[in-house]
N, C-alpha and C positions, 0 to 999 in steps of 0.2 A: 504493500500500500504506500510505500515511500518513494517508489520509482516514479510514478506519475507526477506527484507534486514537485519532486526535484527537477525533472525534465521540464515541467510546466514553468517553474520559476526561472530556470536557466533560459528558456525561450524569451520570457518577458524581459529579463535583464539585458539580453543581447538586443532585443527590439528597442528598448528604451534608449540605448546608447548608439544605435546604428540607423534606425529607420527615421524618415523625415516627419513622423507623427509622434515621436517620443513615447510617453506613457499613456497617450490617449486610449481610452477603452480598457485600462487596467482593471481586472476583476475586483481589486481592493476598493475601488470607488463605489461599488455597490453596497459596501458596509458602512458608509459614512453616517447613517442614521442610528447605528448601534454604538452608543458612546463607550461602553466598556471595551469593546473590541478596538476602538480607535486608540485606546491607550497602548495597544501593541504597536501601532504605527509611531506613537510618540517615543517609544523606547527602541524598537528594532526597525522601524521604517515600513513603507508600504509593501515591500517584498515579503515581510513576515505575514502580513494579512493575506496576501495572495497565496502564500504557501499553506496557511491554515485552511483557507477555503478549498484549495485543491486537495489537501489531505482528507478533509471531511468528505468530499465527493468520492475519493478513492475508497475510503472506508465504507461508505454507503453502497458503492457498486460491489465491493467484495462481499458484503452481507447479502445483497440481493442475488448474486450469482451463486455463492457457496453456502448461503444460509448463515444465520447468526452463530451457530455452533462452530463453524469453520472460521469465522472471522471474529471470534469473541475477543481475542487479545488486541486486535487492531481497533475494534469498536470501543473496548475499555480504555485504551490509551487515548483515543480521540476524545472520548467523553470526559476523561480526567483533564485533558489539556484545555477543553472548552470550559470546564468548571473552574479551573485555576485562572484562566484568562478573565472570565466574567467576574470572579471574586476579586482577583488582584486588580483588574482594571477598574472595577467599581470602587474599591478602596482608594486607588490612586486618584480617581475622579472627585471623590467627596472629601477625602482626608484634609486637604488644605483649608477648608472652611467649616469643617464639622464642629470644631470647638472654639471658633474664633468669632469675635464681633466684626462684621464686615466694615464697620466705620472706624475700626482701629487699624486697618491694613495700611501699610505704607503705600503712598501713591493714590489713595482713594480720593484725595482732595483734588487731584488733577483730572478733571472730567472735560473731555474735548468734544466739541461739536464738529461733526463730519458731514460734508456734502459731496454728492456725486452730481455732476452737471453733464448733460448730453444734448442740449438744444444748441446746435451749431450757430444759429443766427444771432444769439444773444449771450454767448459764453462770457464775454468780457463784462457785460452789464450784470449778468447773474453772479459772477465771481465778486464783483464790487459790492453787490447787495449782501452776499454771504459774509464777506469781510466786515461789512457794516454791522452785521448781526453777531460778530465776534466768533465766527467759525475759525478753528485753528487748523483744520485739514480739509482741503478742497481738491477733489480729483476730477479731471476732465476725462470723459470717455475717449476711447481710442480714435485718433485722427480728427478730433472735433475742435481743436484749438486754432485752426487756420482762419483767423479772422482779420489779420493785418498784413497778409502777404507772406513772403518767404525771407530766408537769409538771416534768421535770428531776430527779426522784428517782433515776433510774438513774445519771446522770452524777455526782451528789453521792456516791453509794455507792462508785463506782469511784475517784473522787479520794481518798476516805478509805482505800480498800483499797491504792492505790498509795503513799500516804504511810506507811501501816503497813508495807508491804513494804520500803520504803526504809529505815525505821528498823531493820528486822530484818536486812536483807541488804546495805545500802549500794549497791544496784544501782538505777539509774534505768531505767524502762521506759515504754512507751506502750501504751495499749489503745484499739483502735478499737471504738466502740460503735455499733450500728445498731438503731434502734427506730422503730416506726410510732406516731406520736402524732396522733390525729385524722385529718386527711386528708393528712398528709405523712410521708414516711420520712426520718428525720434521721440524719446521719452526724456523729459526734463523735470527734475525735482527742484523747484524754485523757492527761494526765500528772498527777503528784502536785500540780502547780501549778494545775491546772484544765483546762478544755476549750480546747485551743490552736487548734482549727479546727472550726467547726460550720457545716454547710450542709444544706439540704433537697434531696432528689433532684430534679434539674432535668427529667428525662425519664422519667416513668413509662411502663412498657411499654404500648403501645396495646392496648385491649380488656381485657387481663388485669388491668391496674392502673387501670382506668377510674375507680375511686373515689378515686384519689390526685390531689392538686393539685400541679403543678410548683413547685419552689422558685424564689424570686426571684433568687438569685445563685449563681454557680459556686463550686467549692472554691478554696482558696488554698494557697500554700506557706508553711509555718511552720518555725521552727527548734526542734528538740526535742533533749533529752539522752538518749542511749541508752548506758547504762553508761559514763559520763564522756566520751562523744564527742558533739559537737554535729553534728547532721545536719539537712539541709533535707528536710522531709517533706511530702507531700501525700497525697491519696486521692480516691476516687470510689466511687459506689454503682452497681454492676452496669451497667445499660443506658447510664448517662451516659458510660461509657468509649468508646462507639461514636460519639461526636460530636466531630469534630476541633476545632471552634471552642472547645469546653470543654477538651479535653485539652491543646491547645497553649498555653493560658493558664498551665498549671502545669508546663510542660516543664523548668523550671529546677531541679526537685527532685532530690535524690539517691535518695530512696526513695518509692515509690508504693504505698500500702496500699489495696487494693480489697476491698470487701465485696460479696457478690452471692448470688443464689439462682437456680438454673436447673433445667431438667428435661430428661429424655430425652437424646438426643445433642446437643442444643443446647449443653450444657455444654462438650463437647469443641470445638465450633466456636468458641464464645465465648472459650475459653481460648487457642486458636490466634490468634484475632483480636487479643486484648488483648496477647499477646506481641509482635505486630507494632507495636501502638501504643506499647509500652514502648521498643522499639528505635527507632522513629521519633522519640521524644522524648528519648532518651538517659537513661532512668531505670531503676532496678532495681524490678521489679514483684513485689509479694507479693499474690496473689489468693486470698482465702478464700471458698469457695463451699459453699452448702448444696445437696445433690443434684446436684453438678456436678463439675468438675475443679478441684482446689486445687493451687497451686504457686507 
């Protein structure tokens, strides 16, 4: 019963690092609503969840073909593994706040207002309004920031807007800008001090984004001020989040700001998948999506 899950996980590992779709469709994404099992991903990664699901299927098939008597040891081992995971994952899930007053937690006083903007015609005005309302994190959906032309004009306008907002409110904020310039989609993490992190989308969606050229370097982790609090921040553009070699490079961040654009029910699947990526890397994810699921 261990041969199938070992081969299964080996195929997925090879696919994640060699195919142009990365980890899209990974079986582990189907378990994102089962919180105790997600704790396995937090400790051992998504591949451990994939192995567990494949092993369960192999044990079930063995029992159906050979009967429970012939598969008793495999079924017992699988049952014990699931019991340990549910118990251990449940404890890991609730232990941090079981005996503590939530209002005594360090950092609870820092509550940030977050916005996702996707209306291309009024992105600048909407951002200005959100800053006026003292939002500290504002994310533009993928390729929706092209309001002032090309060649860095967009970034300069938002740096000016953030400085103006700080003078009026004394609140520091970050704005994620996403614009398509030429044959690349650019991601900018902007503060009033400038663009703190800029990279071009590394993995354009096959066929659909055939006209885009992959960026030469992955995103990085930077330190930014959010309302007087220094936070390690990173981000990604849509499909890039499905590639483990890229996401694990920035797993040391506190906050992950993703910009994306999806369609149909793919948005729901991608949102579930990227929740697991966030848990795997131990970060808080803010995902802003056009025509998909935001959260």
